[in-house]
C-alpha positions as CSV (number, residue, x, y, z in Angstrom):
1,M,-7.3,-10.7,-21.3
2,L,-5.9,-7.2,-21.4
3,T,-9.4,-5.7,-21.5
4,E,-10.5,-7.8,-18.5
5,I,-7.5,-6.5,-16.5
6,K,-8.4,-2.9,-17.5
7,A,-12.0,-3.4,-16.5
8,M,-10.9,-4.9,-13.2
9,L,-8.7,-1.9,-12.5
10,R,-11.5,0.5,-13.4
11,R,-13.9,-1.2,-11.0
12,S,-11.5,-1.4,-8.1
13,D,-9.5,1.8,-8.4
14,T,-10.7,3.0,-5.0
15,T,-9.9,-0.3,-3.3
16,L,-6.4,-0.4,-4.9
17,F,-5.7,3.2,-3.7
18,L,-6.7,2.3,-0.2
19,D,-4.6,-0.8,-0.3
20,F,-1.6,1.2,-1.5
21,V,-2.2,3.7,1.4
22,G,-2.3,0.8,3.8
23,V,1.0,-0.7,2.5
24,V,2.7,2.7,2.8
25,A,1.5,3.1,6.4
26,L,2.7,-0.3,7.3
27,M,6.1,0.4,5.7
28,V,6.4,3.7,7.6
29,T,5.5,1.9,10.8
30,L,8.1,-0.8,10.1
31,V,10.9,1.6,9.4
32,A,10.1,3.8,12.4
33,G,9.9,0.7,14.6
34,L,13.3,-0.5,13.4
35,H,15.0,2.9,13.9
36,L,13.5,3.8,17.3
37,P,15.7,1.4,19.3
38,G,18.8,3.0,17.8
39,G,17.8,6.4,19.3
40,F,18.0,5.2,22.9
């Protein structure tokens, strides 16, 4: 099972990286959106 997980991570490393970038972008947007109304 561990070797299957390692193989899956090797095959999809680019996809996982792009998914991580997308999650970070969504979190930044969420935090910015929540803090913007406090500035007005």
